[in-house]
Structures are given as structure tokens and as C-alpha cells.
C-alpha positions in Angstrom: 6.0 5.7 -1.2 7.9 7.4 -4.1 11.2 5.7 -5.1 13.8 8.1 -6.4 15.3 5.8 -9.0 15.5 5.6 -12.8 12.8 3.2 -14.0 15.4 1.7 -16.5 17.4 0.5 -13.5 14.6 -1.5 -11.9 12.2 -2.7 -14.6 12.1 -5.6 -17.1 11.7 -3.4 -20.1 8.0 -3.2 -20.6 4.8 -2.0 -19.1 1.7 -4.1 -18.4 -2.0 -3.4 -18.2 -4.4 -5.3 -15.8 -5.3 -7.9 -18.4 -1.7 -8.5 -19.6 0.2 -11.6 -18.7 3.3 -10.8 -16.6 6.1 -13.2 -15.6 5.4 -13.1 -11.8 4.0 -16.5 -11.0 5.9 -18.4 -8.2 3.9 -21.6 -7.7 2.5 -20.3 -4.4 6.1 -19.3 -3.4 7.1 -23.0 -3.3 7.5 -22.7 0.5 9.6 -19.5 0.2 8.9 -16.4 2.3 12.1 -14.4 1.4 10.1 -11.4 0.3 8.3 -11.3 3.7 11.5 -11.1 5.7 13.7 -8.1 6.3 10.8 -5.9 5.3 11.9 -3.0 7.5 9.3 -0.2 7.2 8.8 -0.7 3.4 5.2 -2.0 3.5 3.3 1.3 3.7 -0.4 0.9 4.1 -3.2 2.7 2.2 -6.8 3.0 3.3 -7.9 -0.1 1.4 -5.2 -2.1 3.2 -6.4 -0.9 6.5 -10.1 -1.8 5.6 -9.0 -5.3 4.6 -6.9 -5.8 7.8 -9.6 -4.6 10.2 -12.3 -6.7 8.5 -10.0 -9.7 8.3 -8.4 -9.6 11.7 -11.4 -8.1 13.6 -8.9 -5.6 15.1 -9.1 -1.8 14.9 -6.3 0.6 13.8 -5.5 1.5 17.4 -5.6 -2.1 18.4 -2.9 -2.9 15.9 -0.6 0.1 16.6 2.8 -0.9 18.0 1.8 -4.6 17.6 1.5 -5.2 13.9 1.6 -1.7 12.5 3.4 1.6 13.3 3.3 5.1 11.9 6.2 7.1 10.4 7.0 9.9 8.0 6.7 8.9 4.3 7.4 11.7 1.9 6.4 14.2 4.5 3.2 12.4 5.4 2.4 10.5 8.6 1.4 7.0 7.3 1.1 3.5 8.8 3.3 0.6 7.8 3.6 -3.1 8.8 6.3 -3.3 11.5 8.9 -6.0 11.7 8.5 -9.0 13.9 9.5 -8.7 17.6 12.4 -11.1 17.9 11.3 -11.9 21.5 8.1 -13.5 20.2 8.9 -17.2 19.6 5.5 -17.9 17.9 6.4 -15.8 14.9 9.0 -16.1 12.1 11.5 -13.4 11.5 10.2 -10.5 9.4 6.6 -9.6 9.0 4.5 -9.9 12.2 1.8 -11.7 10.2 4.2 -14.6 9.3 3.5 -17.7 11.4 6.3 -19.8 13.0 6.4 -21.8 9.7 7.1 -18.7 7.7 3.6 -18.7 6.0 1.4 -15.7 5.7 -1.5 -15.7 8.3 -3.4 -13.0 6.5 -2.9 -14.1 2.9 -6.5 -13.6 1.9 -6.5 -10.0 3.0 -2.8 -9.1 2.8 -1.8 -5.5 1.9 -1.6 -4.3 -1.7 2.1 -3.9 -1.5 2.4 -7.7 -0.8 -0.2 -8.5 -3.5 1.7 -6.4 -6.1 5.2 -7.8 -5.5 7.3 -8.2 -7.6 5.3 -5.9 -9.7 5.6 -2.1 -9.2 3.6 0.9 -10.5 5.0 3.6 -12.7 3.0 6.8 -12.3 2.8 9.4 -15.1 2.3 13.0 -14.0 1.4 14.2 -17.4 -1.9 12.3 -17.5 -2.1 11.2 -13.9 -2.2 7.5 -14.6 0.0 4.5 -13.9 1.2 1.3 -15.5 2.4 -1.9 -14.0 6.0 -3.2 -14.5 8.0 -6.1 -13.2 10.8 -5.2 -10.8 13.9 -7.1 -12.0 15.9 -9.1 -9.5 13.4 -8.7 -6.7 12.1 -12.3 -6.5 14.9 -14.6 -5.2 13.3 -17.7 -6.7 13.3 -16.6 -10.4 11.9 -18.7 -13.2 8.5 -16.9 -12.9 5.6 -18.1 -15.0 3.1 -15.7 -16.7 0.1 -14.6 -14.7 -2.6 -12.1 -15.6 -1.9 -8.9 -13.7 -5.4 -8.6 -12.4 -5.4 -12.2 -11.1 -2.0 -11.7 -9.5 -3.1 -8.7 -7.4 -6.4 -10.5 -6.6 -8.9 -8.0 -8.0 -12.0 -9.2 -10.0 -12.9 -7.9 -13.4 -15.9 -6.2 -11.9 -13.8 -4.3 -9.3 -10.6 -3.5 -11.2 -11.8 0.0 -12.4 -12.8 1.1 -8.9 -9.6 -0.4 -7.5 -7.3 1.4 -10.0 -9.2 4.6 -9.6 -8.7 4.4 -5.9 -4.9 3.7 -6.2 -4.5 6.7 -8.6 -6.6 9.1 -6.5 -4.7 8.2 -3.3 -1.3 8.4 -4.9 -1.8 11.8 -6.4 -3.6 13.2 -3.4 -0.6 12.4 -1.2 1.8 13.7 -3.8 -0.1 17.0 -4.1 -0.3 17.5 -0.4 3.4 16.6 0.1 4.4 19.1 -2.5 2.6 21.9 -0.6 3.8 20.9 2.9 7.1 22.9 2.7 5.1 26.1 2.2 3.3 25.7 5.6 4.4 26.6 9.1 5.4 23.7 11.3 2.1 23.9 13.2 0.0 23.9 10.0 2.1 21.0 8.5 1.5 19.0 11.7 -2.3 19.7 11.5 -2.5 18.6 7.9 -0.6 15.4 8.2 -2.4 14.4 11.5 -5.8 15.2 10.0 -5.1 12.9 7.0 -4.0 10.1 9.3 -7.2 10.6 11.4 -9.7 10.7 8.5 -8.3 7.9 6.4 -6.9 5.5 9.0 -7.9 6.1 12.6 -11.6 6.6 12.0 -13.1 3.1 11.7 -14.5 1.9 8.4 -17.9 0.2 8.4 -17.6 -3.4 7.5 -21.1 -3.6 6.2 -20.6 -0.8 3.6 -18.6 -0.7 0.4 -15.1 0.5 0.9 -14.9 2.7 -2.2 -17.9 4.7 -1.4 -16.6 5.3 2.1 -13.2 6.4 0.7 -14.8 8.7 -1.8 -16.8 10.4 1.0 -13.7 10.8 3.2 -11.8 12.2 0.2 -14.4 14.8 -0.4 -14.4 15.7 3.3 -10.6 16.0 3.4 -10.3 18.1 0.3 -12.9 20.5 1.7 -11.3 20.7 5.1 -7.8 21.1 3.8 -8.5 23.7 1.1 -7.9 26.7 3.4 -4.6 25.2 4.7 -3.0 24.1 1.4 -1.6 26.9 -0.9 -2.5 26.5 -4.5 -5.5 24.3 -4.0 
């Protein structure tokens, strides 16, 4: 999800690489779950998030629709996001549907990347198609954060970090490229493209016994080939 804001208004004044220490530590939130409440539709999922959720919960994409996740338009694309808690369910806390009644995350080990990242953000550079991490100022209500290595904070091993960041970059710029071309299409073609992407990257189940990244790369090649005739300028 692209935020239309000036980076200077939301950052702490520096960029971080994966091995840098960033002031984000919160001592396991010290019992706080403020950032998991009033989430609205802000926790947009990517394919890796869905892979983790389906492996961790044992549920399929369709099994979670309208229960824990929903789909909506994001920058012209149809993408899933974590939906807010149903206030009629007394077993859950207000906010994220994966919060238990005590306000603790029930999927912490396989929570979405958006949750892992917070209060970090990513600043994408169009000129070289890369990104850097930054700390979003004023986002964590607790404050007094301690330094933590960025890679450790987002929960990615030294062996996986290159694949992980390559995936993040590829997915971001793929969506951005497609979104930029959608206004050039007819309504029917636009609907075909966005629904195709939802189907290929989210609805079609991922195999739990296979590496996610190789599955994603295969789907990306398939999608780019299938969409080439529909997207002007590709």
C-alpha cells in the first residue's frame, strides 16, 4: 500500500539496512496491544503472508474470507487484508481478529509482514528499484524503544534475508507497474487483470511442503506471461 506523504513527515531522520540497529524494541510489548487495535483495513497481505497464515492456521484462503480476512481495492488492485474483529464475538479482543480475549496475538509466530515490520516502514526508490527501512516516528504508543537489529525484528534469518527482500521488492514494483497501467484498460480488461492476480497469488493454494520463494517465482513468471498481452507498455 503506497502512502502519499512526505517521508520527512513520518520518519526519524535516517534509513536502516537489515543488519543495522534500529530503536524499535518494546520488551515484548510489555502487555500492550495498542498497535493491533483499530487497524481498520490497513494490514494488507502479500503472498508470503498468506503462505504463513495458511501453513500456521491450517486454513485455506477461502476458509478465512469474511472471517479473518477480506478483499478490497488497494491502489487499483484487488488485495486481501486482515479484517477487524466482529464486536459480537466475546472470545476476541477489539481490533485484529487474531487477538485473543486477553489482547495477545494468537498467530505471533506467523503474523503478517506488516505486523512484523511495525513501527518500521519501507521507503522505495524508483530510480534503482530498491528500498530502505526507516522508523515511523510517533507510531508506537509506548515509546522508549531499545535498539534491535532490523533483520531480527522482522524475524528473518541471515540465510533467508536476501530472498525475503528480493521478494518484497519484486512484489511491490510488480503491483506498482500493473497499477500504473490499469487506467489505460477498459473496465472489463481491468477487472480481468486484477482478478487474475488475486487468483494466481492468493486463491490458488501454496504447497506447504515446498519452498515459498520458488513457488512465488514460478507464479510471477506465469503472471507476467499471461498479462503481457493485456498490459500496455509491457
